[in-house]
N, C-alpha and C positions, 0 to 999 in steps of 0.2 A: 628597651633597647631597639626594638623594631622601628619605633617612631624615629629614633636617631638615625638608623640606617636609611629609612625612607627619606628623611630630610637631606641627608648627604647625597642620596641617589638623584633627587630632584635638582640639587645644586649642580651636580656633575653633568646631568643631561642638559641643563640650561647653558652650561659653559661652552658647549659645542653643539649648537642647534642644528647645523647642517648635517653632521654625522648622525645625530639623534633622529632627525627627520628621515634620513635614508634607511635606518634600521626599522623605524615604525612603518614606513611605506612597504619595505620588503615583507615584513610580517603580515601587514594588512592585505597585500595582494595574494599571498599564499593562503591566508585564512579565508578571504572572500571567495576565491575560486573553489577551495575545498568545501566550504559550507554550502555553497550553491548546489554542487553536485550531491553532497551528502544529504542535504535536505530533500532533494528530489528522490534520491534512493530510499530515504527513510519513509517518505510518504507512500511511495509505490510498493514497498516491500512490507508494509505494516499489516497487522492482523485486523481484518475488517470487523470481526466480532470477538474481541479478546476474552470476553466472559464465558463464552460457550463454544468457541471454535474447536476445542479438543473433543467435543461430543458430536460434531457434525461430520458426516462422511458422504463422499460421492461414490455411488455404486456403479461398477462396470461389469458387463457381460460380453461374450463374443458369440453372436448368433450368425456370423457371416459364413458364406460358403467356402469351399476349399480353394477358390481361385487366389493364387499368389500366397498361399499359406506358408508361414515360417514359424517354427517352434517358439522363437523369441519375440514374436509379435505382441504388442500391447493390445488389449481389447479396445473397442471404440469408446470414445468419451461419452457417448449418448446411448440411449436404449430405444428399442422399437416400441410401438404402441402395445403390442401383445404382451411383451415382457414387462413393460412398465405397469400395465394393469394387473398382470399376474402377481407381481411383487407387492403392489399396492393392496390387493385383496388378501394376500397372505398375512399381512399385519404382524410381521416378525420383529419390527423395530419399535422403539418407544414412540417415535413420531416418524412420519414419512411424507414426502411430497413429490409428485410427478408434475412436470411443468415444461413449458416452452415459451418462447417469445413471440410477439406479434405486433401488428400495427393496425389501428382502427381509425376510421374517419369520424371525427366528432362534428356533429351539427348543433352548434349552440342555439339555445332558445332566444338569446338576445340578438336582435337584428344588427347591433353594432359590431358583432364579431363574425368574421368569415369562418366557414368550415376549415378544419385543419386536421392533420394526422397526428396521432398521439401514440407513442410506444406503449405496448401492452404486455401483460404477463398473464398467461393462461395457466392456472395451477389448481392444486387441490387444497382442501381446507387446512391441513396442518402447516402449510407454508408460513403463516403469520405467527403461530405460536412457536414453531420450531426455530425460526430465525429471529425471534424476540422483536417483532415489528410493533412499534408503538402506534397507538391510535389517538387522534385528536377528538374525533367524534365517532360514535357508533362502535361497531365490532366487525369481525370477519364472518364469513358464512361457515356453516358446519357441514358435517358429513351428509346430513339429510338433504341440504341444498345441492351438494355434489351429485347425490343419487337421483334427485328429482330434476337435475339439469335446470336449475332455477335461473331466471333472468335477473340476477343480482350483480352488483358491481361495487368494488371498493376503489376509491380514487385517491390520488396523492394530494397532499396539502397544496402543492403548487398549482395543480389543475383546479382544485377547489377555489383557490384565490382568483384564478382567471375566469372561471365560469360563474361563481356564486359570491364573489367578493369576500371570501374567507368565512362566511357564515356557516351555520350548521345545516348541511344540505341533505341530511338523512331523510329518506322518503321521497326525494325529488327524482325525476327521471333524467337519465343521460341517454341521448341518442347517439349510437355508435354504429356506423355502417348501415344506417336505416333501421336499426333495431332499438326498441325502448328497453333500457336496463334500469332497475330500481337501485338507487344508491343506499347502501346499508352502513357504510363506514368511510371515514376520511383518515388517512394516515397522518401521523405526527412527523417529527423530523427524523427521517430514516433514509439514508443514502450511503450504504456501505461501499467502500472502495478498497480493493478492486471489486468489480462486479462478479464475485466468485461463483455464484450459483448458475450463471450462464455466461461463458466467455466467448460465445459464438458471434455475438454482434460486435461488442467492443469490450476491452478489459476495464476501462475506467470511464467514469463520468456518465454512465447510463442513468437515465432519469425516466423510469416507467411511470406513467400517469394513471393507467387503467389496469385493474386486477379483476379477473372474473373466473368462474369455474371452468376448468379444462373441458369438462363434458359439454358445457354450454357453448364454448367456442367452437366445438365440433358441430353441434346442432345448427349454429348460426353460420357456419362455413366462413369463419373469420380468418383473415390472412395470417399465415405463419411467417415468422421472421427469424432467420437463422440458417445454419447449415444443415444439410441432410446427407448422410452417407448411405448409398444404396448399392445393391449388388444383384447379380442375376438379371432378370427381366423387369426389375422394379422401377426402372426409369429413375427419376429424381423427384418424385412427388412425395411430400410428407403427409401420408394418409394412413389411417389405421390398418389397412389391408396390405400396404406395400412393404416389401422387404427392405426397409430403410430404418436407420437409427436417426432420430431427430428430437428426442425428448430427454430432459435431464431428470435423473432420479436421485434424490438426497434423502438420507435417513439420519435420525438422531439416536445415538446409543450412549447411555449415561455412564457406562463403565467399560473398561478394557475387556472384561469377560463377555459382556454383551456384544462387543465389537467382534471378538473371536468367534462367538456363536453365530453371528450374522454372516461372517465370512464363510463359515462352513455351510450355512444355509444356501448361500449363493452357489457354492460348489455342487451341493446336492441338487439344486434347481437346474443347473447346467447339465448335470448327468441325466436327470429325468427328461429334459428337453432333447438331449442327444438320443436317448432311447426312443423317444417319440418321433425322431427323424427331423426335428426342427433345427437342431444345432449339429451341423456336419463336423465341426472342429472339436477337438478335446476341450474339456472344461478349462476356461481361461478367465479368471475373475480378478478384480482388484477392489479394495475398499480403503480409500485414502481419506484421512481426515482433512479438514479445511486447509491447513497450512501445507500439508504434504501435497494436496491437490494443486495449490498455487505454485509450488516449487516444480511439480511435474509439468505444469502447463507453461513454465517459463514466462510468467506474467510480466516480470520486470524486463523492459526492453534491453537488449544486449548493448545498445549504444550508451545507455545510462551507466551501466557498469563500467564500460570502457572509459567514459568521461570521468567517472569517479577516480579510477586508477591514475589517469593522466593528471587530474587535479591534485591528487596526493603526491604525485611525482613532482609537480610544479611547486608544491609546498616544501618538499625536501630541498629543491634547488634554492628557494628563498631562504630556508634555514641555513644552508651552507654559506650563502652570501651574508646573512646576518651574523653568522659566527665569525666570518672574516672581519667584518666591520667592528664587532665587539672586541676581537683580539687586538686590532689596531688601536682602539680606544683605550682598552685597559692597559696595554703595554706602554702607551704614551703617558699613563699616570704612574709609571713605575717610581719616579722620585717621590711623589706624594705617599705612595704605599710604603716605600722604604723608610720614610720618616716615621710613619705610624708604627711600623715594626720596631724601629729603634726606640720608640717611646713606650713599648710594651704591648702593643696590639698583637694578638696571636694570628697565625695564618688562617685558622678557622674563622676568626672574627672578620678578617678581610675577605675571605671566600664568601661568607654569608652576605656581607655588604655588597659585593659585586653581583651576587645572585639576586638580591633585592632590586638592584638597578636593572638587571635583565628582566625581572618580573614586571617592573614599571613599563619598560619598553613593550613587553608582551601585552599588557592590559591596554595600552594606547593602540597597539597594532590590532588587538581584538575589536576595539571600538570601530576603527577604520575598516576592518574586515567585515564587521556586521553591516556597515553601510554598503559596502561593495556587494555583500551577499544579498541584501535586500534589492539592490539594483539588478543583480543577476537573476533573482527569482522573478522580478518584474518582467525581465526580458523573456524568461521561460514561459510565463503566463501569456505572452503575446504569440507564442508558437501555435501553429495549427495542428495540435495533437490532442487526443482525448484526455490525457492526464494534465494538460497545461493548467487548468483552473485549480488544481490541487496543490500547486507549488507555493506553499506558504510556510513561514517559519513559526513553529510552535514553541512552547515554553522549554521543552527538553532540548531542542536544537539551539535555542537562544543561550541556554546555559552551556551547552557543549561548545559554542563559539568561543566563549571566554576561557573555558577550561582548556580547549585545544590551543588557543593563543598563548595562555600562560605557560602551559606545559612545553610548547614548542620553544618559546623564548628562554625558559629555564634550561632546556636541553641544549639550546644553542650557546648559552652562556657558561656552561660547565667547563668546557675546555679552556676558553679564554680566561675565566676566573682562576682556574687552577694554574695556568701558565703565569699569570700576573703575580700570584701569591708565591711562586717558586723563586722569584727574583731575589737575589741576596741584598739585604738592606745595607750591608757594609759597602758594597760596590756603589750603590746609589748615593750614600752619604759622602764617600770618597770623591765621587764625581762632582759633588756640589760643595 
């Protein structure tokens, strides 16, 4: 029976090509605009590490002085060197990493390459295992290299391709800021977005090429890259002795019970530091998991959310126009529908037939909307924003395009189909 309805729908749509084209274009424009913004929102609000994100937490403390104190204040997003090292040594988490961003000058051994700056990550050993970082060659350093302030480095696959042609570069030397660092590992394909573990440089598209021990970066006086919040007479220098927050501290806690225990540990630590005179303010701690952290940081740009609502509003306008066109088309077929009713067709059968016709319009509009969405995403990728390269349509959004188009067209067709089926067959037969 469905095949029969489909055949009749195609015949009906071909009889009035201009009206059919108008309905398809209306659906396509609404779907194209909506899917462009929904895809960007989907990419930017996604979980960067869906397998383990619920076990990863950003720890926050409040070591600031009483200047401008308010009870409802949030603690700083970062920690001081003293607090970061204290928490690291306490080893109360399943895994933990203290880190900051940087930038180093690379001096290639090949004469064909000019020196260049490369984004860097200064961190501790658990960073790689905690964030499930894959390796193409070699491995990460361990706690012993952290303690020994070893001159070792892990590089990204992209930097390895640039400097060593993609080969196994373990054991070779990398010159950074005039210092020789021994390469012990090359990362595989790993580029989480958003750049959740450090949102101080940029939220999306960060591509760090160099990873080395945090202690080593201090010994070599490598440049810090990112924000630093200071108070008192600390100036604005991100140094171990300054009263400044400039490091990110992340922990991995496998169960909710472990997370609750660690939160209590942070409170007790703050109380101890207050008793020692380091923390003037009352204990103020936060322990947010990865997705809560991204929500707290408002990572998704506000203009993207606004554009999404505007696009959905435009889709609604397109559906209203499509509904009007369908109503005019279906009511124009009242004589045909009256004859079918007189020959024994039920109102339910006619209603299903007209909805099938609406669905065909929706699928055609979905195909057109997909092409418009691809064009819209291509334009987004040309914008000078850090998230622009991420604007691509994945399988889930491709499926959603046709589901949304079909659902929208069926919704737009319900009222016109119901009105057309309510026409009395006797009046139509009498008029003819």
